[in-house]
C-alpha positions as CSV (number, residue, x, y, z in Angstrom):
1,X,9.8,-7.6,-12.3
2,X,12.0,-4.7,-11.4
3,X,15.2,-6.5,-10.3
4,X,18.5,-5.1,-9.1
5,X,21.5,-7.4,-8.5
6,X,24.6,-6.2,-6.7
7,X,27.8,-8.0,-5.8
8,X,29.4,-7.0,-2.5
9,X,33.1,-7.8,-2.8
10,X,32.6,-10.1,-5.8
11,X,31.9,-9.7,-9.5
12,X,28.4,-10.8,-10.6
13,X,28.8,-12.7,-13.9
14,X,26.0,-13.1,-16.4
15,X,25.5,-16.8,-15.4
16,X,24.8,-15.9,-11.8
17,X,22.6,-13.0,-12.8
18,X,20.5,-15.4,-15.0
19,X,20.3,-17.9,-12.1
20,X,19.1,-15.3,-9.7
21,X,16.4,-14.0,-12.2
22,X,15.2,-17.6,-13.0
23,X,14.9,-18.6,-9.3
24,X,13.1,-15.4,-8.4
25,X,10.8,-15.8,-11.3
26,X,9.8,-19.3,-10.1
27,X,9.2,-18.0,-6.6
28,X,7.6,-14.5,-7.1
29,X,6.0,-14.3,-10.6
30,X,2.5,-15.0,-9.2
31,X,2.9,-12.0,-6.8
32,X,3.9,-9.6,-9.6
33,X,1.2,-7.0,-9.1
34,X,2.0,-6.7,-5.4
35,X,5.8,-6.3,-5.8
36,X,7.4,-2.9,-6.5
37,X,11.0,-3.9,-6.6
38,X,13.5,-6.7,-5.7
39,X,17.0,-6.0,-4.6
40,X,19.5,-8.9,-4.5
41,X,22.9,-8.6,-2.9
42,X,25.4,-11.4,-3.1
43,X,28.8,-11.7,-1.6
44,X,31.6,-13.6,0.0
45,X,31.9,-12.7,3.7
46,X,35.3,-14.3,4.4
47,X,36.9,-13.8,1.1
48,X,39.5,-16.4,0.2
49,X,39.5,-18.0,3.7
50,X,36.6,-20.3,2.6
51,X,33.8,-21.8,4.7
52,X,30.1,-21.3,4.7
53,X,30.4,-17.6,3.9
54,X,28.7,-17.0,0.5
55,X,25.5,-15.1,1.1
56,X,22.5,-13.9,-0.8
57,X,20.3,-11.2,0.7
58,X,16.9,-10.6,-1.0
59,X,14.8,-7.5,-0.3
60,X,11.3,-7.4,-1.7
61,X,9.5,-4.1,-1.6
62,X,5.7,-4.7,-1.6
63,X,3.1,-2.1,-2.6
64,X,1.2,-2.0,0.7
65,X,3.0,-4.2,3.2
66,X,6.5,-2.7,3.4
67,X,9.6,-4.8,2.8
68,X,10.6,-8.4,3.3
69,X,14.3,-9.2,3.8
70,X,15.7,-12.8,3.6
71,X,19.3,-13.8,3.8
72,X,20.8,-17.2,3.2
73,X,24.4,-18.4,3.8
74,X,25.9,-21.4,2.1
75,X,29.3,-22.6,0.9
76,X,28.1,-22.3,-2.7
77,X,26.7,-19.0,-4.0
78,X,24.2,-20.7,-6.3
79,X,22.8,-22.8,-3.4
80,X,22.5,-19.6,-1.3
81,X,20.5,-17.9,-4.1
82,X,18.2,-21.0,-4.5
83,X,17.5,-21.3,-0.7
84,X,16.9,-17.5,-0.3
85,X,14.6,-17.4,-3.3
86,X,12.5,-20.3,-2.0
87,X,12.2,-18.7,1.4
88,X,11.3,-15.3,0.0
89,X,8.5,-16.9,-2.0
90,X,7.0,-18.5,1.1
91,X,7.4,-15.3,3.1
92,X,5.8,-13.0,0.5
93,X,2.9,-15.5,0.2
94,X,2.4,-15.4,4.0
95,X,2.6,-11.6,4.1
96,X,0.0,-11.2,1.4
97,X,-2.3,-13.7,3.0
98,X,-2.1,-11.8,6.3
99,X,-2.9,-8.6,4.5
100,X,-5.9,-10.2,2.8
101,X,-7.1,-11.7,6.2
102,X,-6.8,-8.3,7.8
103,X,-8.9,-6.7,5.1
104,X,-11.5,-9.5,5.4
105,X,-11.3,-10.5,1.7
106,X,-10.4,-14.1,2.3
107,X,-12.8,-16.8,3.4
108,X,-11.6,-19.4,5.8
109,X,-12.1,-23.0,5.2
110,X,-14.1,-23.4,8.4
111,X,-16.6,-20.8,7.5
112,X,-17.0,-22.3,4.0
113,X,-17.6,-25.7,5.6
114,X,-20.1,-24.2,8.0
115,X,-21.9,-22.4,5.1
116,X,-22.1,-25.7,3.2
117,X,-23.6,-27.5,6.2
118,X,-26.2,-24.7,6.7
119,X,-27.3,-25.0,3.0
120,X,-27.6,-28.8,3.3
121,X,-29.5,-28.5,6.5
122,X,-31.8,-25.9,5.1
123,X,-32.5,-28.0,1.9
124,X,-33.1,-31.0,4.1
125,X,-35.6,-29.2,6.3
126,X,-37.4,-27.5,3.4
127,X,-38.1,-30.9,1.9
128,X,-40.0,-32.1,5.0
């Protein structure tokens, strides 16, 4: 996984970098062949004033579907990373499913159920 982590106004320490890599690994490893690059930007929007201002912006560049950008804001940077990583995993899955649907490579459950009923009906009528 080609991963770039940048801090905007903060210093990204090794512990945070490992947390980001681990969370993204959980969310995106299964999509590895479809992902070109992942950029993560973390920062503190308000500086020392506090509040819900720590953010994590994840940009996933896909081979054929363009880019997906997810941003999460929390009062804790680790929580923002965890939430953004979870959301980006779901969003990438949805984007790749749509791409497969558009190409016609994925069978829908309804068509599978229909095919199954047709086979049962055909076997039933052939035995008559």
